[in-house]
C-alpha positions in Angstrom: 76.3 93.5 101.0 77.8 96.6 102.5 75.4 99.5 102.8 75.9 102.0 99.8 75.7 105.0 102.1 78.3 103.5 104.3 80.7 102.9 101.4 80.4 106.5 100.3 81.2 107.8 103.7 84.3 105.5 104.0 85.7 106.9 100.7 86.0 110.4 102.3 88.2 111.6 105.1 86.4 113.3 108.0 87.6 116.8 107.0 86.4 116.3 103.4 83.0 115.1 104.7 82.6 118.5 106.3 83.3 120.2 102.9 81.0 117.8 101.0 78.1 118.5 103.4 78.1 122.2 102.4 77.5 123.9 105.7 76.3 121.0 107.8 77.9 121.1 111.3 80.4 118.5 112.4 77.7 117.1 114.8 75.3 116.7 111.9 77.9 114.9 109.8 78.9 112.5 112.5 75.3 111.7 113.3 74.7 110.8 109.7 77.2 107.9 110.0 75.3 104.6 110.4 75.5 103.2 114.0 77.0 99.9 112.7 79.9 101.7 110.9 83.3 101.1 112.3 84.5 104.5 111.0 85.5 106.8 113.8 83.5 110.0 114.2 86.6 112.2 114.3 89.5 112.5 111.9 92.3 110.2 112.9 95.5 111.6 114.5 97.3 110.9 111.3 94.8 113.0 109.3 95.0 115.8 111.8 98.8 115.9 111.7 99.0 115.8 107.9 96.4 118.6 107.6 98.5 120.7 110.1 101.7 119.9 108.2 100.1 121.2 105.0 100.0 124.7 106.4 103.8 124.7 105.8 103.2 124.7 102.0 101.4 128.0 101.7 103.2 130.2 99.2 105.9 132.2 101.0 109.3 133.6 100.4 111.7 134.0 103.3 114.9 136.0 103.4 116.9 133.6 105.5 120.1 135.6 105.3 121.1 138.8 103.6 120.3 138.5 99.9 119.4 134.8 100.3 115.7 134.1 99.6 113.9 130.7 99.9 110.5 130.0 98.4 108.2 127.2 99.5 104.7 126.4 98.3 105.3 127.7 94.8 106.4 124.3 93.5 106.8 120.9 95.3 110.4 121.6 96.1 112.1 124.5 98.0 113.5 127.0 95.6 116.2 129.5 96.4 117.6 132.8 94.9 120.9 134.3 95.9 121.3 138.0 94.9 124.8 139.0 94.0 126.4 142.2 92.8 125.3 142.1 89.1 123.0 139.0 89.0 121.3 136.2 90.8 122.0 132.5 91.3 119.0 130.0 91.4 119.3 126.9 93.5 116.8 124.2 92.5 114.5 126.0 90.0 111.5 123.7 90.8 109.3 121.9 88.3 107.3 122.6 85.2 105.0 124.9 87.3 107.8 127.4 88.1 106.6 130.4 86.0 104.8 132.0 89.0 107.9 131.4 91.2 110.1 133.2 88.6 107.8 136.1 88.6 107.8 136.3 92.4 111.6 136.2 92.5 111.9 139.0 89.8 109.8 141.2 92.0 112.5 140.9 94.7 115.4 141.4 92.2 115.4 142.3 88.6 119.0 141.4 88.1 119.7 138.8 85.4 120.2 135.1 86.2 123.9 134.3 86.1 123.8 130.7 87.3 121.5 127.8 88.2 122.5 125.0 90.5 120.8 121.6 90.6 121.2 119.8 93.9 120.3 116.6 92.1 118.6 115.4 89.0 115.0 114.9 90.1 112.5 116.7 87.8 110.8 118.5 90.7 114.2 120.3 91.2 115.2 120.8 87.6 112.1 121.0 85.4 111.6 124.7 86.2 114.8 125.8 84.5 113.0 127.2 81.4 111.3 129.8 83.6 114.7 131.2 84.5 117.0 130.3 81.6 117.5 132.1 78.3 119.8 130.5 75.8 122.8 132.3 74.5 123.1 134.6 77.6 125.9 132.7 79.2 123.9 131.3 82.1 125.8 128.6 83.9 123.9 125.4 84.9 125.9 123.4 87.5 125.7 119.8 88.7 127.9 116.9 89.2 129.2 114.9 86.3 126.9 111.9 87.1 123.9 114.1 86.8 120.6 112.3 86.6 122.1 109.0 87.8 118.9 107.7 89.3 116.8 108.3 86.2 119.4 106.4 84.1 119.3 103.5 86.5 115.5 103.4 86.5 115.4 103.2 82.7 116.4 99.6 83.1 113.0 98.7 84.5 110.7 101.6 83.8 108.8 100.8 87.0 108.8 104.3 88.4 106.7 105.4 85.4 103.9 103.0 86.3 101.1 102.8 88.8 103.2 102.6 91.9 104.8 106.0 91.4 101.4 107.6 90.8 99.7 105.8 93.6 102.3 106.6 96.3 102.4 110.3 95.3 98.6 110.5 95.3 98.3 111.7 91.7 95.5 109.3 90.9 93.4 110.0 94.0 90.2 111.9 93.9 90.6 115.6 94.9 88.9 115.1 98.2 91.4 112.3 99.1 94.6 114.3 98.4 96.7 115.1 101.4 100.0 115.6 99.7 103.1 113.6 100.4 104.1 115.0 103.8 106.9 117.2 102.4 104.9 118.9 99.6 101.6 119.1 98.0 102.0 117.8 94.4 99.9 119.3 91.5 96.3 118.1 91.3 96.9 116.1 88.2 99.7 114.2 86.6 101.4 115.8 83.6 99.3 115.3 80.5 96.3 114.3 82.7 97.2 110.7 82.1 95.1 107.9 83.5 97.1 105.4 85.6 96.4 101.7 86.0 93.0 101.9 84.5 91.7 104.2 87.2 88.5 105.7 85.9 87.8 108.3 88.6 90.8 110.5 87.8 90.4 114.2 88.3 88.9 116.1 85.4 91.5 117.8 83.2 90.7 121.1 81.4 93.8 121.1 79.3 96.6 118.5 78.8 99.8 119.5 80.5 103.0 118.8 78.7 106.0 117.4 80.6 108.8 119.9 80.5 112.2 118.4 79.8 114.8 119.7 82.2 117.8 121.5 80.6 121.0 119.5 81.2 123.9 121.2 83.0 126.4 123.3 81.1 129.0 122.9 83.8 129.9 119.8 85.9 132.5 118.7 88.4 133.9 115.3 89.3 135.8 115.9 92.5 134.7 116.2 96.1 134.3 120.0 96.1 134.0 122.7 93.5 134.5 126.4 94.5 133.2 129.1 92.2 132.4 132.8 92.5 129.5 134.2 90.6 128.1 137.7 90.8 130.5 138.4 93.7 129.1 135.4 95.7 131.5 132.7 96.9 129.8 129.3 96.4 131.0 125.8 97.2 129.4 122.7 95.8 130.1 119.5 97.6 129.6 115.8 96.5 126.9 114.4 98.8 125.4 111.1 97.6 122.3 110.1 99.5 118.8 110.3 98.2 120.3 110.2 94.8 123.9 109.3 93.8 124.3 112.6 92.0 123.3 114.7 95.0 125.4 117.7 96.0 125.0 120.4 98.7 125.6 124.1 98.2 127.5 126.0 100.9 127.8 129.7 101.2 130.8 130.1 103.5 130.4 133.9 104.0 126.7 133.7 105.2 126.9 130.1 106.6 123.9 129.0 104.6 123.7 125.4 103.5 121.4 124.1 100.7 121.1 120.4 101.5 119.0 119.2 98.5 116.9 116.1 99.3 119.4 114.8 101.8 117.4 116.8 104.3 113.8 117.9 104.7 111.6 118.0 107.7 110.7 114.3 107.6 112.3 111.0 108.1 114.5 110.6 104.9 113.0 108.7 102.0 115.7 106.1 102.0 113.3 103.6 100.4 110.6 105.1 98.1 107.5 102.9 98.0 107.2 103.8 94.4 110.3 101.7 93.7 113.5 103.2 92.4 117.3 102.6 92.2 118.8 101.6 95.5 119.8 104.4 97.9 122.8 103.9 100.1 122.2 104.7 103.8 125.9 104.5 104.5 126.6 107.2 101.9 123.7 109.3 103.2 125.1 109.2 106.7 128.5 110.2 105.4 127.1 113.1 103.4 125.2 114.4 106.4 128.4 114.2 108.5 130.1 116.5 105.9 127.2 119.0 106.2 127.4 118.9 110.0 131.2 119.7 109.8 130.3 122.9 107.9 128.5 124.2 111.1 125.8 126.0 109.1 123.6 128.6 110.7 120.9 128.3 108.1 119.7 125.0 106.6 117.6 124.9 103.4 116.2 121.5 102.7 115.0 120.2 99.4 111.4 120.4 100.6 109.7 122.1 103.6 110.5 125.4 105.1 114.1 126.3 105.9 115.7 125.9 109.4 116.8 129.3 110.6 117.7 128.4 114.2 119.8 125.6 115.5 120.7 124.3 112.0 123.8 122.4 113.0 121.9 120.7 115.9 119.1 119.7 113.5 121.5 118.2 111.0 123.4 116.4 113.8 120.2 114.8 115.1 119.2 113.9 111.5 122.6 112.2 110.9 122.6 110.5 114.3 119.0 109.2 113.9 119.8 107.7 110.4 123.1 106.2 111.7 121.3 104.7 114.8 118.7 102.9 112.6 121.5 101.6 110.3 123.7 100.4 113.1 120.8 98.8 115.0 119.5 97.0 111.9 122.9 95.5 111.2 123.4 94.6 114.9 120.1 92.9 115.0 120.7 91.1 111.8 123.8 89.5 113.2 121.6 88.1 116.0 119.4 86.5 113.2 116.5 88.8 113.7 114.0 89.0 110.9 113.0 92.4 109.3 109.7 92.3 111.2 111.6 92.0 114.5 114.2 94.6 113.4 111.6 97.3 112.9 111.0 97.3 116.7 114.7 96.7 117.6 115.9 99.7 115.5 113.2 102.1 116.8 114.7 105.6 117.6 115.7 106.4 121.2 113.4 108.8 123.1 115.6 111.9 122.5 115.2 111.6 118.8 111.8 109.8 118.4 109.7 112.8 119.3 111.4 115.4 117.0 109.0 116.5 114.4 111.5 116.6 111.6 112.2 112.9 112.2 108.6 111.7 111.9 107.4 109.4 109.1 105.8 112.1 107.0 107.5 111.0 103.7 110.1 108.4 104.4 109.7 105.9 107.2 111.8 104.3 109.8 110.2 100.9 109.1 110.9 101.3 105.4 114.5 102.2 106.0 115.0 99.1 108.3 113.6 96.8 105.7 115.6 98.3 102.9 118.9 98.1 104.8 118.2 94.5 105.4 117.4 93.8 101.8 120.5 95.7 100.5 122.9 94.0 102.9 121.4 90.5 103.3 119.0 90.1 100.3 115.4 89.1 100.2 115.5 86.0 102.4 114.6 87.0 106.0 115.8 83.8 107.7 112.3 82.3 108.2 112.6 78.8 106.7 109.0 78.6 105.4 109.7 81.6 103.2 111.9 79.3 101.2 108.8 77.2 100.5 106.0 79.6 99.9 102.8 78.4 98.3 100.7 80.4 95.8 98.2 83.0 97.3 95.4 80.6 96.1 96.9 77.6 98.0 97.4 79.7 101.1 93.8 81.0 100.9 92.4 77.5 100.5 94.3 76.3 103.6 92.7 79.2 105.6 89.2 78.3 104.2 89.7 74.7 105.2 90.9 75.7 108.6 87.8 77.9 109.4 85.3 75.4 108.0 84.6 76.6 104.5 84.4 79.7 102.4 81.1 80.9 103.8 82.6 80.8 107.3 85.5 82.9 106.2 83.2 85.4 104.6 81.2 85.7 107.8 84.4 86.3 109.8 85.5 89.0 107.4 82.1 90.7 107.7 82.3 90.5 111.4 85.8 91.9 111.6 84.8 95.0 109.6 81.7 95.5 111.7 83.7 95.2 114.9 86.3 97.7 113.8 89.1 95.2 113.1 89.7 96.7 109.6 93.2 95.2 109.1 91.9 91.8 110.0 88.9 92.3 107.7 91.3 93.2 104.9 93.5 90.2 105.5 90.6 87.8 105.5 89.1 89.4 102.5 92.4 89.2 100.6 92.2 85.4 101.0 88.6 85.4 99.8 89.5 87.4 96.7 92.4 85.1 96.0 89.7 82.4 95.4 86.9 84.6 94.1 88.6 87.6 92.4 85.4 89.1 90.9 83.2 88.8 94.1 81.5 92.2 94.1 80.6 92.2 97.8 84.1 91.4 99.0 85.8 93.8 96.5 83.6 96.4 98.2 84.4 95.2 101.7 88.1 95.4 100.8 87.6 98.9 99.5 85.9 99.9 102.7 88.5 98.4 105.0 91.4 100.0 103.1 89.6 103.4 103.1 89.5 103.3 106.9 93.1 102.0 107.1 94.3 104.6 104.7 92.6 107.5 106.6 94.5 106.4 109.7 97.9 106.0 108.0 100.4 108.7 108.8 103.1 108.1 106.3 101.9 110.0 103.3 103.1 107.6 100.5 101.7 104.6 102.3 98.4 106.5 102.9 98.2 107.4 99.3 98.9 103.9 98.1 96.3 102.4 100.5 93.6 104.9 99.4 94.4 104.3 95.7 94.2 100.6 96.3 90.8 101.1 98.0 89.6 103.0 94.9 90.7 100.2 92.6 88.8 97.6 94.6 85.7 99.9 94.5 86.0 100.4 90.8 86.4 96.6 90.2 83.2 96.0 92.3 81.4 98.6 90.2 82.5 97.0 86.9 81.4 93.5 88.1 78.0 94.6 89.3 75.0 93.2 87.5 73.5 95.7 85.0 
C-alpha cells in the first residue's frame, strides 16, 4: 500500500506545496518528503516554464498602434478595440466574463461601439458580445458566412461537451493543480459549476454561472476579402481557414496591424485538440499564414497571448515555415512507410525554429500535429501489421502476467518501478494490472501517484491537465473502493 502522506504530496505541484505549508520554507517542505518517494524535490522544468508563462496573463491593455488597443488577461482570449472618429470597433469581444473588459475599454474611449468583428466562432471569442452590444443601435457584427462551422460539425458527436474537453482545459482540476492551458488561464470553474465525469472533488461554487449565448453576426461575407470603412477606419477582413474553417483575419492597412485570430498565438498551433473536435486542415492553415505574411504586418495580434510589436512579419514567417516543415516531413516520411511513432522524431523542427518560444508546445504540440496529419491523410492504420490483429486489453494484460510469472510478480515490478522513479513504466505495468483487477484499491492509488508525477513534469498544458485529471479519477476510484 502506498503511504498516505506520500500520496497527498504527489497530488500537489511543488509550487503549490509551498502555498499549502503556510510559511514553511522550501527546505522544510522538501525535507518533509519521504526518502523513498520518487518525487523530485524541485518543480520540474515544465512546471517552471508554465508558471513563468502565466505572467503573460496579468490584466493589461497595450496601445499597439495609434488608437489600437489590445487587452490580455481580462478574458481567456486577446480582445481589441480600434478607436475611430465617432465610434469604436471591437475585435473578438471575449467570453461571458467580459463585463470588466468592457468597463476598462470605456475608460479609454467613451465613444459608442459601431461594429464587432469575430475572427471565428469559438465562444471564448464571441460570448462577450452582450457586454458591448445594445440592440436597435445599428451595431454591425461581422463574420464569414460559414460562422460557427466547427460547432455545427461537433454537434454530430457531442464529444466536445464531455469529459475530454473539461479534462484537457483543466476545468475539473482542483484549484492547486490549475496551471492554465499555456495560452490563457481559464476561469476557475466551468459554466454552471457542472460536475464532469463524476469527479467529486470539483471546486466549490458559490453561485451557478449561466452560459451566455453568443449573438450571431448581423453581417457576413462569402468571398476571399471584404473591405469596409467604419468610424473612419479602413478595415479588411480576409478568409483564413485554419484552427477553424470559419476563421478570418482582420487587417488595418493604414496602421499595418493584423489581427490573426486563433491562427496565431505564442505557442505551437493547436492543429489537433486533445479534447477532440472537427478536423483542422494543416494545409489550409499554412496557406492562410502565407496570406498574412504577404500583408507584411508591423503589429501582430494573436487570438491569445500578448501582441507581437516587433518583427511581426518575421514571426509570422517562422510560424508558417515551421508548420509547413512538419507537414512536409510527415508526408515525406509516410511515403517511406514510417509509422507515426517514427514520424514524430523525423518531423522534429530544425534548430533555427526549434528554440523559438512562440513555437513551443504550450498549447498545441508538434507530436500531436504529426499524428493528426498522418490520420487525416492515411487513416488510422499505421502500417504495423499486428495492429490489424489487436487483442482486448484484458488479453494483452494476461499475456504480460504470464510472461513475468504471475500477477503477484507483475505487481511487485510495478511497485518497484514507482519506487525507483520509473513512473511511466509503473503506470504502464499498473494499467495491465487494472485491466484484470479494475477495483484494486492499491493499484488505483499507485496509478494515481504515477500519473501525478508524470503530469507535473508534462509541459504541454492540455496533456498535463488530462494526465492530472486522470490521476484524480484513479484516486477517487480508490477512495470509493476502500473498505469502510
